[in-house]
mmCIF file of the N, C-alpha and C atoms, coordinates in Angstrom:
data_MODEL
# 
_entry.id   MODEL 
# 
loop_
_atom_site.group_PDB 
_atom_site.id 
_atom_site.type_symbol 
_atom_site.label_atom_id 
_atom_site.label_alt_id 
_atom_site.label_comp_id 
_atom_site.label_asym_id 
_atom_site.label_entity_id 
_atom_site.label_seq_id 
_atom_site.pdbx_PDB_ins_code 
_atom_site.Cartn_x 
_atom_site.Cartn_y 
_atom_site.Cartn_z 
_atom_site.occupancy 
_atom_site.B_iso_or_equiv 
_atom_site.pdbx_formal_charge 
_atom_site.auth_seq_id 
_atom_site.auth_comp_id 
_atom_site.auth_asym_id 
_atom_site.auth_atom_id 
_atom_site.pdbx_PDB_model_num 
ATOM 1   N N  . UNK A 1 1  ? -42.950 44.318 32.567 1.00 0.00 ? 1  UNK A N  1 
ATOM 2   C CA . UNK A 1 1  ? -42.434 43.021 32.964 1.00 0.00 ? 1  UNK A CA 1 
ATOM 3   C C  . UNK A 1 1  ? -42.118 42.223 31.697 1.00 0.00 ? 1  UNK A C  1 
ATOM 4   N N  . UNK A 1 2  ? -40.980 41.556 31.678 1.00 0.00 ? 2  UNK A N  1 
ATOM 5   C CA . UNK A 1 2  ? -40.593 40.739 30.544 1.00 0.00 ? 2  UNK A CA 1 
ATOM 6   C C  . UNK A 1 2  ? -41.311 39.399 30.539 1.00 0.00 ? 2  UNK A C  1 
ATOM 7   N N  . UNK A 1 3  ? -41.273 38.739 29.400 1.00 0.00 ? 3  UNK A N  1 
ATOM 8   C CA . UNK A 1 3  ? -41.977 37.468 29.245 1.00 0.00 ? 3  UNK A CA 1 
ATOM 9   C C  . UNK A 1 3  ? -41.417 36.370 30.152 1.00 0.00 ? 3  UNK A C  1 
ATOM 10  N N  . UNK A 1 4  ? -40.113 36.338 30.360 1.00 0.00 ? 4  UNK A N  1 
ATOM 11  C CA . UNK A 1 4  ? -39.527 35.302 31.221 1.00 0.00 ? 4  UNK A CA 1 
ATOM 12  C C  . UNK A 1 4  ? -39.992 35.511 32.658 1.00 0.00 ? 4  UNK A C  1 
ATOM 13  N N  . UNK A 1 5  ? -39.915 36.732 33.140 1.00 0.00 ? 5  UNK A N  1 
ATOM 14  C CA . UNK A 1 5  ? -40.365 37.033 34.498 1.00 0.00 ? 5  UNK A CA 1 
ATOM 15  C C  . UNK A 1 5  ? -41.854 36.744 34.652 1.00 0.00 ? 5  UNK A C  1 
ATOM 16  N N  . UNK A 1 6  ? -42.657 37.130 33.655 1.00 0.00 ? 6  UNK A N  1 
ATOM 17  C CA . UNK A 1 6  ? -44.100 36.881 33.698 1.00 0.00 ? 6  UNK A CA 1 
ATOM 18  C C  . UNK A 1 6  ? -44.400 35.381 33.729 1.00 0.00 ? 6  UNK A C  1 
ATOM 19  N N  . UNK A 1 7  ? -43.656 34.599 32.948 1.00 0.00 ? 7  UNK A N  1 
ATOM 20  C CA . UNK A 1 7  ? -43.853 33.150 32.916 1.00 0.00 ? 7  UNK A CA 1 
ATOM 21  C C  . UNK A 1 7  ? -43.527 32.522 34.266 1.00 0.00 ? 7  UNK A C  1 
ATOM 22  N N  . UNK A 1 8  ? -42.468 32.982 34.909 1.00 0.00 ? 8  UNK A N  1 
ATOM 23  C CA . UNK A 1 8  ? -42.094 32.439 36.219 1.00 0.00 ? 8  UNK A CA 1 
ATOM 24  C C  . UNK A 1 8  ? -43.082 32.844 37.311 1.00 0.00 ? 8  UNK A C  1 
ATOM 25  N N  . UNK A 1 9  ? -43.582 34.074 37.253 1.00 0.00 ? 9  UNK A N  1 
ATOM 26  C CA . UNK A 1 9  ? -44.488 34.563 38.288 1.00 0.00 ? 9  UNK A CA 1 
ATOM 27  C C  . UNK A 1 9  ? -45.930 34.122 38.087 1.00 0.00 ? 9  UNK A C  1 
ATOM 28  N N  . UNK A 1 10 ? -46.321 33.896 36.837 1.00 0.00 ? 10 UNK A N  1 
ATOM 29  C CA . UNK A 1 10 ? -47.718 33.558 36.539 1.00 0.00 ? 10 UNK A CA 1 
ATOM 30  C C  . UNK A 1 10 ? -47.794 32.512 35.424 1.00 0.00 ? 10 UNK A C  1 
ATOM 31  N N  . UNK A 1 11 ? -47.283 31.293 35.678 1.00 0.00 ? 11 UNK A N  1 
ATOM 32  C CA . UNK A 1 11 ? -47.279 30.271 34.627 1.00 0.00 ? 11 UNK A CA 1 
ATOM 33  C C  . UNK A 1 11 ? -48.678 29.690 34.401 1.00 0.00 ? 11 UNK A C  1 
ATOM 34  N N  . UNK A 1 12 ? -48.860 29.103 33.230 1.00 0.00 ? 12 UNK A N  1 
ATOM 35  C CA . UNK A 1 12 ? -50.075 28.331 32.947 1.00 0.00 ? 12 UNK A CA 1 
ATOM 36  C C  . UNK A 1 12 ? -49.912 26.898 33.447 1.00 0.00 ? 12 UNK A C  1 
ATOM 37  N N  . UNK A 1 13 ? -48.686 26.375 33.309 1.00 0.00 ? 13 UNK A N  1 
ATOM 38  C CA . UNK A 1 13 ? -48.395 24.983 33.668 1.00 0.00 ? 13 UNK A CA 1 
ATOM 39  C C  . UNK A 1 13 ? -46.961 24.909 34.202 1.00 0.00 ? 13 UNK A C  1 
ATOM 40  N N  . UNK A 1 14 ? -46.749 24.061 35.223 1.00 0.00 ? 14 UNK A N  1 
ATOM 41  C CA . UNK A 1 14 ? -45.404 23.763 35.706 1.00 0.00 ? 14 UNK A CA 1 
ATOM 42  C C  . UNK A 1 14 ? -45.260 22.242 35.731 1.00 0.00 ? 14 UNK A C  1 
ATOM 43  N N  . UNK A 1 15 ? -44.190 21.751 35.101 1.00 0.00 ? 15 UNK A N  1 
ATOM 44  C CA . UNK A 1 15 ? -43.951 20.311 34.966 1.00 0.00 ? 15 UNK A CA 1 
ATOM 45  C C  . UNK A 1 15 ? -42.559 19.992 35.501 1.00 0.00 ? 15 UNK A C  1 
ATOM 46  N N  . UNK A 1 16 ? -42.442 18.870 36.226 1.00 0.00 ? 16 UNK A N  1 
ATOM 47  C CA . UNK A 1 16 ? -41.127 18.387 36.672 1.00 0.00 ? 16 UNK A CA 1 
ATOM 48  C C  . UNK A 1 16 ? -40.511 17.576 35.530 1.00 0.00 ? 16 UNK A C  1 
ATOM 49  N N  . UNK A 1 17 ? -39.258 17.817 35.247 1.00 0.00 ? 17 UNK A N  1 
ATOM 50  C CA . UNK A 1 17 ? -38.554 17.111 34.179 1.00 0.00 ? 17 UNK A CA 1 
ATOM 51  C C  . UNK A 1 17 ? -38.503 15.608 34.456 1.00 0.00 ? 17 UNK A C  1 
ATOM 52  N N  . UNK A 1 18 ? -38.659 14.810 33.405 1.00 0.00 ? 18 UNK A N  1 
ATOM 53  C CA . UNK A 1 18 ? -38.529 13.357 33.525 1.00 0.00 ? 18 UNK A CA 1 
ATOM 54  C C  . UNK A 1 18 ? -37.062 12.948 33.567 1.00 0.00 ? 18 UNK A C  1 
ATOM 55  N N  . UNK A 1 19 ? -36.181 13.784 33.029 1.00 0.00 ? 19 UNK A N  1 
ATOM 56  C CA . UNK A 1 19 ? -34.758 13.464 32.937 1.00 0.00 ? 19 UNK A CA 1 
ATOM 57  C C  . UNK A 1 19 ? -34.002 13.849 34.203 1.00 0.00 ? 19 UNK A C  1 
ATOM 58  N N  . UNK A 1 20 ? -34.338 15.010 34.782 1.00 0.00 ? 20 UNK A N  1 
ATOM 59  C CA . UNK A 1 20 ? -33.637 15.525 35.963 1.00 0.00 ? 20 UNK A CA 1 
ATOM 60  C C  . UNK A 1 20 ? -34.681 16.022 36.957 1.00 0.00 ? 20 UNK A C  1 
ATOM 61  N N  . UNK A 1 21 ? -34.841 15.338 38.070 1.00 0.00 ? 21 UNK A N  1 
ATOM 62  C CA . UNK A 1 21 ? -35.894 15.670 39.040 1.00 0.00 ? 21 UNK A CA 1 
ATOM 63  C C  . UNK A 1 21 ? -35.682 17.022 39.712 1.00 0.00 ? 21 UNK A C  1 
ATOM 64  N N  . UNK A 1 22 ? -34.503 17.609 39.576 1.00 0.00 ? 22 UNK A N  1 
ATOM 65  C CA . UNK A 1 22 ? -34.258 18.933 40.149 1.00 0.00 ? 22 UNK A CA 1 
ATOM 66  C C  . UNK A 1 22 ? -34.565 20.057 39.158 1.00 0.00 ? 22 UNK A C  1 
ATOM 67  N N  . UNK A 1 23 ? -35.152 19.709 38.016 1.00 0.00 ? 23 UNK A N  1 
ATOM 68  C CA . UNK A 1 23 ? -35.482 20.695 36.985 1.00 0.00 ? 23 UNK A CA 1 
ATOM 69  C C  . UNK A 1 23 ? -37.001 20.805 36.841 1.00 0.00 ? 23 UNK A C  1 
ATOM 70  N N  . UNK A 1 24 ? -37.478 22.049 36.806 1.00 0.00 ? 24 UNK A N  1 
ATOM 71  C CA . UNK A 1 24 ? -38.894 22.324 36.581 1.00 0.00 ? 24 UNK A CA 1 
ATOM 72  C C  . UNK A 1 24 ? -39.037 23.183 35.331 1.00 0.00 ? 24 UNK A C  1 
ATOM 73  N N  . UNK A 1 25 ? -40.088 22.900 34.555 1.00 0.00 ? 25 UNK A N  1 
ATOM 74  C CA . UNK A 1 25 ? -40.359 23.638 33.321 1.00 0.00 ? 25 UNK A CA 1 
ATOM 75  C C  . UNK A 1 25 ? -41.617 24.468 33.525 1.00 0.00 ? 25 UNK A C  1 
ATOM 76  N N  . UNK A 1 26 ? -41.492 25.772 33.399 1.00 0.00 ? 26 UNK A N  1 
ATOM 77  C CA . UNK A 1 26 ? -42.594 26.716 33.556 1.00 0.00 ? 26 UNK A CA 1 
ATOM 78  C C  . UNK A 1 26 ? -43.074 27.113 32.168 1.00 0.00 ? 26 UNK A C  1 
ATOM 79  N N  . UNK A 1 27 ? -44.370 26.938 31.902 1.00 0.00 ? 27 UNK A N  1 
ATOM 80  C CA . UNK A 1 27 ? -44.947 27.241 30.592 1.00 0.00 ? 27 UNK A CA 1 
ATOM 81  C C  . UNK A 1 27 ? -46.006 28.327 30.709 1.00 0.00 ? 27 UNK A C  1 
ATOM 82  N N  . UNK A 1 28 ? -45.998 29.228 29.754 1.00 0.00 ? 28 UNK A N  1 
ATOM 83  C CA . UNK A 1 28 ? -47.053 30.237 29.640 1.00 0.00 ? 28 UNK A CA 1 
ATOM 84  C C  . UNK A 1 28 ? -47.343 30.433 28.156 1.00 0.00 ? 28 UNK A C  1 
ATOM 85  N N  . UNK A 1 29 ? -48.615 30.436 27.809 1.00 0.00 ? 29 UNK A N  1 
ATOM 86  C CA . UNK A 1 29 ? -49.027 30.599 26.417 1.00 0.00 ? 29 UNK A CA 1 
ATOM 87  C C  . UNK A 1 29 ? -49.052 32.081 26.044 1.00 0.00 ? 29 UNK A C  1 
ATOM 88  N N  . UNK A 1 30 ? -48.455 32.382 24.897 1.00 0.00 ? 30 UNK A N  1 
ATOM 89  C CA . UNK A 1 30 ? -48.470 33.734 24.344 1.00 0.00 ? 30 UNK A CA 1 
ATOM 90  C C  . UNK A 1 30 ? -49.062 33.668 22.938 1.00 0.00 ? 30 UNK A C  1 
ATOM 91  N N  . UNK A 1 31 ? -50.074 34.473 22.698 1.00 0.00 ? 31 UNK A N  1 
ATOM 92  C CA . UNK A 1 31 ? -50.750 34.481 21.397 1.00 0.00 ? 31 UNK A CA 1 
ATOM 93  C C  . UNK A 1 31 ? -49.913 35.168 20.332 1.00 0.00 ? 31 UNK A C  1 
ATOM 94  N N  . UNK A 1 32 ? -49.161 36.204 20.713 1.00 0.00 ? 32 UNK A N  1 
ATOM 95  C CA . UNK A 1 32 ? -48.389 36.983 19.741 1.00 0.00 ? 32 UNK A CA 1 
ATOM 96  C C  . UNK A 1 32 ? -46.900 36.913 20.052 1.00 0.00 ? 32 UNK A C  1 
ATOM 97  N N  . UNK A 1 33 ? -46.207 36.015 19.360 1.00 0.00 ? 33 UNK A N  1 
ATOM 98  C CA . UNK A 1 33 ? -44.746 35.947 19.439 1.00 0.00 ? 33 UNK A CA 1 
ATOM 99  C C  . UNK A 1 33 ? -44.220 36.163 18.019 1.00 0.00 ? 33 UNK A C  1 
ATOM 100 N N  . UNK A 1 34 ? -42.921 36.318 17.853 1.00 0.00 ? 34 UNK A N  1 
ATOM 101 C CA . UNK A 1 34 ? -42.382 36.471 16.501 1.00 0.00 ? 34 UNK A CA 1 
ATOM 102 C C  . UNK A 1 34 ? -42.689 35.280 15.580 1.00 0.00 ? 34 UNK A C  1 
ATOM 103 N N  . UNK A 1 35 ? -43.070 34.143 16.178 1.00 0.00 ? 35 UNK A N  1 
ATOM 104 C CA . UNK A 1 35 ? -43.353 32.945 15.371 1.00 0.00 ? 35 UNK A CA 1 
ATOM 105 C C  . UNK A 1 35 ? -44.778 32.430 15.584 1.00 0.00 ? 35 UNK A C  1 
ATOM 106 N N  . UNK A 1 36 ? -45.699 33.327 15.921 1.00 0.00 ? 36 UNK A N  1 
ATOM 107 C CA . UNK A 1 36 ? -47.101 32.951 16.100 1.00 0.00 ? 36 UNK A CA 1 
ATOM 108 C C  . UNK A 1 36 ? -47.412 32.573 17.532 1.00 0.00 ? 36 UNK A C  1 
ATOM 109 N N  . UNK A 1 37 ? -48.548 31.915 17.732 1.00 0.00 ? 37 UNK A N  1 
ATOM 110 C CA . UNK A 1 37 ? -48.961 31.506 19.078 1.00 0.00 ? 37 UNK A CA 1 
ATOM 111 C C  . UNK A 1 37 ? -48.101 30.343 19.556 1.00 0.00 ? 37 UNK A C  1 
ATOM 112 N N  . UNK A 1 38 ? -47.458 30.510 20.702 1.00 0.00 ? 38 UNK A N  1 
ATOM 113 C CA . UNK A 1 38 ? -46.557 29.496 21.265 1.00 0.00 ? 38 UNK A CA 1 
ATOM 114 C C  . UNK A 1 38 ? -46.572 29.563 22.779 1.00 0.00 ? 38 UNK A C  1 
ATOM 115 N N  . UNK A 1 39 ? -46.083 28.500 23.388 1.00 0.00 ? 39 UNK A N  1 
ATOM 116 C CA . UNK A 1 39 ? -45.768 28.516 24.812 1.00 0.00 ? 39 UNK A CA 1 
ATOM 117 C C  . UNK A 1 39 ? -44.336 29.028 24.956 1.00 0.00 ? 39 UNK A C  1 
ATOM 118 N N  . UNK A 1 40 ? -44.105 29.825 25.986 1.00 0.00 ? 40 UNK A N  1 
ATOM 119 C CA . UNK A 1 40 ? -42.740 30.112 26.394 1.00 0.00 ? 40 UNK A CA 1 
ATOM 120 C C  . UNK A 1 40 ? -42.427 29.131 27.511 1.00 0.00 ? 40 UNK A C  1 
ATOM 121 N N  . UNK A 1 41 ? -41.344 28.396 27.361 1.00 0.00 ? 41 UNK A N  1 
ATOM 122 C CA . UNK A 1 41 ? -40.899 27.453 28.390 1.00 0.00 ? 41 UNK A CA 1 
ATOM 123 C C  . UNK A 1 41 ? -39.650 28.026 29.039 1.00 0.00 ? 41 UNK A C  1 
ATOM 124 N N  . UNK A 1 42 ? -39.681 28.173 30.364 1.00 0.00 ? 42 UNK A N  1 
ATOM 125 C CA . UNK A 1 42 ? -38.517 28.610 31.128 1.00 0.00 ? 42 UNK A CA 1 
ATOM 126 C C  . UNK A 1 42 ? -38.083 27.424 31.986 1.00 0.00 ? 42 UNK A C  1 
ATOM 127 N N  . UNK A 1 43 ? -36.856 26.971 31.780 1.00 0.00 ? 43 UNK A N  1 
ATOM 128 C CA . UNK A 1 43 ? -36.335 25.786 32.451 1.00 0.00 ? 43 UNK A CA 1 
ATOM 129 C C  . UNK A 1 43 ? -35.514 26.235 33.663 1.00 0.00 ? 43 UNK A C  1 
ATOM 130 N N  . UNK A 1 44 ? -35.939 25.779 34.850 1.00 0.00 ? 44 UNK A N  1 
ATOM 131 C CA . UNK A 1 44 ? -35.319 26.216 36.107 1.00 0.00 ? 44 UNK A CA 1 
ATOM 132 C C  . UNK A 1 44 ? -34.713 25.016 36.836 1.00 0.00 ? 44 UNK A C  1 
ATOM 133 N N  . UNK A 1 45 ? -33.470 25.165 37.242 1.00 0.00 ? 45 UNK A N  1 
ATOM 134 C CA . UNK A 1 45 ? -32.773 24.139 38.023 1.00 0.00 ? 45 UNK A CA 1 
ATOM 135 C C  . UNK A 1 45 ? -32.846 24.521 39.492 1.00 0.00 ? 45 UNK A C  1 
ATOM 136 N N  . UNK A 1 46 ? -33.301 23.593 40.332 1.00 0.00 ? 46 UNK A N  1 
ATOM 137 C CA . UNK A 1 46 ? -33.367 23.794 41.781 1.00 0.00 ? 46 UNK A CA 1 
ATOM 138 C C  . UNK A 1 46 ? -32.188 23.062 42.405 1.00 0.00 ? 46 UNK A C  1 
ATOM 139 N N  . UNK A 1 47 ? -31.218 23.826 42.882 1.00 0.00 ? 47 UNK A N  1 
ATOM 140 C CA . UNK A 1 47 ? -30.020 23.219 43.469 1.00 0.00 ? 47 UNK A CA 1 
ATOM 141 C C  . UNK A 1 47 ? -29.853 23.753 44.883 1.00 0.00 ? 47 UNK A C  1 
ATOM 142 N N  . UNK A 1 48 ? -30.176 22.919 45.864 1.00 0.00 ? 48 UNK A N  1 
ATOM 143 C CA . UNK A 1 48 ? -30.151 23.284 47.274 1.00 0.00 ? 48 UNK A CA 1 
ATOM 144 C C  . UNK A 1 48 ? -30.989 24.542 47.472 1.00 0.00 ? 48 UNK A C  1 
ATOM 145 N N  . UNK A 1 49 ? -30.400 25.631 47.923 1.00 0.00 ? 49 UNK A N  1 
ATOM 146 C CA . UNK A 1 49 ? -31.162 26.872 48.131 1.00 0.00 ? 49 UNK A CA 1 
ATOM 147 C C  . UNK A 1 49 ? -30.969 27.852 46.986 1.00 0.00 ? 49 UNK A C  1 
ATOM 148 N N  . UNK A 1 50 ? -30.432 27.394 45.869 1.00 0.00 ? 50 UNK A N  1 
ATOM 149 C CA . UNK A 1 50 ? -30.099 28.283 44.754 1.00 0.00 ? 50 UNK A CA 1 
ATOM 150 C C  . UNK A 1 50 ? -30.815 27.818 43.494 1.00 0.00 ? 50 UNK A C  1 
ATOM 151 N N  . UNK A 1 51 ? -31.831 28.564 43.062 1.00 0.00 ? 51 UNK A N  1 
ATOM 152 C CA . UNK A 1 51 ? -32.536 28.265 41.818 1.00 0.00 ? 51 UNK A CA 1 
ATOM 153 C C  . UNK A 1 51 ? -31.977 29.150 40.720 1.00 0.00 ? 51 UNK A C  1 
ATOM 154 N N  . UNK A 1 52 ? -31.824 28.577 39.519 1.00 0.00 ? 52 UNK A N  1 
ATOM 155 C CA . UNK A 1 52 ? -31.353 29.398 38.414 1.00 0.00 ? 52 UNK A CA 1 
ATOM 156 C C  . UNK A 1 52 ? -31.957 28.915 37.102 1.00 0.00 ? 52 UNK A C  1 
ATOM 157 N N  . UNK A 1 53 ? -32.071 29.834 36.154 1.00 0.00 ? 53 UNK A N  1 
ATOM 158 C CA . UNK A 1 53 ? -32.631 29.537 34.834 1.00 0.00 ? 53 UNK A CA 1 
ATOM 159 C C  . UNK A 1 53 ? -31.549 28.894 33.984 1.00 0.00 ? 53 UNK A C  1 
ATOM 160 N N  . UNK A 1 54 ? -31.886 27.748 33.399 1.00 0.00 ? 54 UNK A N  1 
ATOM 161 C CA . UNK A 1 54 ? -30.969 27.066 32.488 1.00 0.00 ? 54 UNK A CA 1 
ATOM 162 C C  . UNK A 1 54 ? -31.126 27.637 31.081 1.00 0.00 ? 54 UNK A C  1 
ATOM 163 N N  . UNK A 1 55 ? -32.388 27.728 30.621 1.00 0.00 ? 55 UNK A N  1 
ATOM 164 C CA . UNK A 1 55 ? -32.676 28.233 29.285 1.00 0.00 ? 55 UNK A CA 1 
ATOM 165 C C  . UNK A 1 55 ? -34.147 28.593 29.194 1.00 0.00 ? 55 UNK A C  1 
ATOM 166 N N  . UNK A 1 56 ? -34.508 29.197 28.091 1.00 0.00 ? 56 UNK A N  1 
ATOM 167 C CA . UNK A 1 56 ? -35.923 29.448 27.788 1.00 0.00 ? 56 UNK A CA 1 
ATOM 168 C C  . UNK A 1 56 ? -36.086 29.373 26.280 1.00 0.00 ? 56 UNK A C  1 
ATOM 169 N N  . UNK A 1 57 ? -37.286 28.973 25.846 1.00 0.00 ? 57 UNK A N  1 
ATOM 170 C CA . UNK A 1 57 ? -37.533 28.813 24.416 1.00 0.00 ? 57 UNK A CA 1 
ATOM 171 C C  . UNK A 1 57 ? -39.026 28.782 24.150 1.00 0.00 ? 57 UNK A C  1 
ATOM 172 N N  . UNK A 1 58 ? -39.399 29.090 22.905 1.00 0.00 ? 58 UNK A N  1 
ATOM 173 C CA . UNK A 1 58 ? -40.786 28.971 22.469 1.00 0.00 ? 58 UNK A CA 1 
ATOM 174 C C  . UNK A 1 58 ? -41.016 27.565 21.935 1.00 0.00 ? 58 UNK A C  1 
ATOM 175 N N  . UNK A 1 59 ? -42.218 27.021 22.194 1.00 0.00 ? 59 UNK A N  1 
ATOM 176 C CA . UNK A 1 59 ? -42.550 25.663 21.766 1.00 0.00 ? 59 UNK A CA 1 
ATOM 177 C C  . UNK A 1 59 ? -44.049 25.539 21.514 1.00 0.00 ? 59 UNK A C  1 
ATOM 178 N N  . UNK A 1 60 ? -44.415 24.527 20.741 1.00 0.00 ? 60 UNK A N  1 
ATOM 179 C CA . UNK A 1 60 ? -45.830 24.240 20.471 1.00 0.00 ? 60 UNK A CA 1 
ATOM 180 C C  . UNK A 1 60 ? -46.461 23.367 21.539 1.00 0.00 ? 60 UNK A C  1 
ATOM 181 N N  . UNK A 1 61 ? -45.646 22.568 22.218 1.00 0.00 ? 61 UNK A N  1 
ATOM 182 C CA . UNK A 1 61 ? -46.189 21.564 23.128 1.00 0.00 ? 61 UNK A CA 1 
ATOM 183 C C  . UNK A 1 61 ? -45.524 21.619 24.501 1.00 0.00 ? 61 UNK A C  1 
ATOM 184 N N  . UNK A 1 62 ? -46.243 21.108 25.487 1.00 0.00 ? 62 UNK A N  1 
ATOM 185 C CA . UNK A 1 62 ? -45.732 20.977 26.850 1.00 0.00 ? 62 UNK A CA 1 
ATOM 186 C C  . UNK A 1 62 ? -45.111 19.588 26.971 1.00 0.00 ? 62 UNK A C  1 
ATOM 187 N N  . UNK A 1 63 ? -43.881 19.521 27.475 1.00 0.00 ? 63 UNK A N  1 
ATOM 188 C CA . UNK A 1 63 ? -43.216 18.222 27.630 1.00 0.00 ? 63 UNK A CA 1 
ATOM 189 C C  . UNK A 1 63 ? -43.938 17.378 28.672 1.00 0.00 ? 63 UNK A C  1 
ATOM 190 N N  . UNK A 1 64 ? -43.824 16.072 28.511 1.00 0.00 ? 64 UNK A N  1 
ATOM 191 C CA . UNK A 1 64 ? -44.415 15.149 29.473 1.00 0.00 ? 64 UNK A CA 1 
ATOM 192 C C  . UNK A 1 64 ? -43.549 15.099 30.718 1.00 0.00 ? 64 UNK A C  1 
ATOM 193 N N  . UNK A 1 65 ? -44.189 14.925 31.834 1.00 0.00 ? 65 UNK A N  1 
ATOM 194 C CA . UNK A 1 65 ? -43.517 14.858 33.126 1.00 0.00 ? 65 UNK A CA 1 
ATOM 195 C C  . UNK A 1 65 ? -44.566 14.993 34.201 1.00 0.00 ? 65 UNK A C  1 
ATOM 196 N N  . UNK A 1 66 ? -44.139 14.991 35.440 1.00 0.00 ? 66 UNK A N  1 
ATOM 197 C CA . UNK A 1 66 ? -45.070 15.127 36.552 1.00 0.00 ? 66 UNK A CA 1 
ATOM 198 C C  . UNK A 1 66 ? -45.629 16.549 36.575 1.00 0.00 ? 66 UNK A C  1 
ATOM 199 N N  . UNK A 1 67 ? -46.957 16.649 36.490 1.00 0.00 ? 67 UNK A N  1 
ATOM 200 C CA . UNK A 1 67 ? -47.622 17.947 36.541 1.00 0.00 ? 67 UNK A CA 1 
ATOM 201 C C  . UNK A 1 67 ? -47.574 18.466 37.973 1.00 0.00 ? 67 UNK A C  1 
ATOM 202 N N  . UNK A 1 68 ? -46.899 19.589 38.175 1.00 0.00 ? 68 UNK A N  1 
ATOM 203 C CA . UNK A 1 68 ? -46.790 20.172 39.511 1.00 0.00 ? 68 UNK A CA 1 
ATOM 204 C C  . UNK A 1 68 ? -47.850 21.218 39.773 1.00 0.00 ? 68 UNK A C  1 
ATOM 205 N N  . UNK A 1 69 ? -48.265 21.923 38.717 1.00 0.00 ? 69 UNK A N  1 
ATOM 206 C CA . UNK A 1 69 ? -49.243 22.994 38.880 1.00 0.00 ? 69 UNK A CA 1 
ATOM 207 C C  . UNK A 1 69 ? -49.859 23.328 37.532 1.00 0.00 ? 69 UNK A C  1 
ATOM 208 N N  . UNK A 1 70 ? -51.157 23.660 37.551 1.00 0.00 ? 70 UNK A N  1 
ATOM 209 C CA . UNK A 1 70 ? -51.827 24.095 36.326 1.00 0.00 ? 70 UNK A CA 1 
ATOM 210 C C  . UNK A 1 70 ? -52.837 25.173 36.665 1.00 0.00 ? 70 UNK A C  1 
ATOM 211 N N  . UNK A 1 71 ? -52.832 26.246 35.870 1.00 0.00 ? 71 UNK A N  1 
ATOM 212 C CA . UNK A 1 71 ? -53.773 27.347 36.061 1.00 0.00 ? 71 UNK A CA 1 
ATOM 213 C C  . UNK A 1 71 ? -55.180 26.855 35.750 1.00 0.00 ? 71 UNK A C  1 
ATOM 214 N N  . UNK A 1 72 ? -56.140 27.299 36.534 1.00 0.00 ? 72 UNK A N  1 
ATOM 215 C CA . UNK A 1 72 ? -57.544 26.914 36.295 1.00 0.00 ? 72 UNK A CA 1 
ATOM 216 C C  . UNK A 1 72 ? -58.276 27.984 35.565 1.00 0.00 ? 72 UNK A C  1 
# 
């Protein structure tokens, strides 16, 4: 399974975007990436019955927004 698919299926945190309420950011922490320990963020747009990935990127921090889900 690839990292993007793993992040979408088993995220650590899901946040609703503050800029666009139809966008959700899925985060999963990875200890070993090409640039060290980072979160992978997969940005998903929810448009009617059609969800699609806008982009994905590695980051140090989780963006602020409404917390929709967090792994315990």
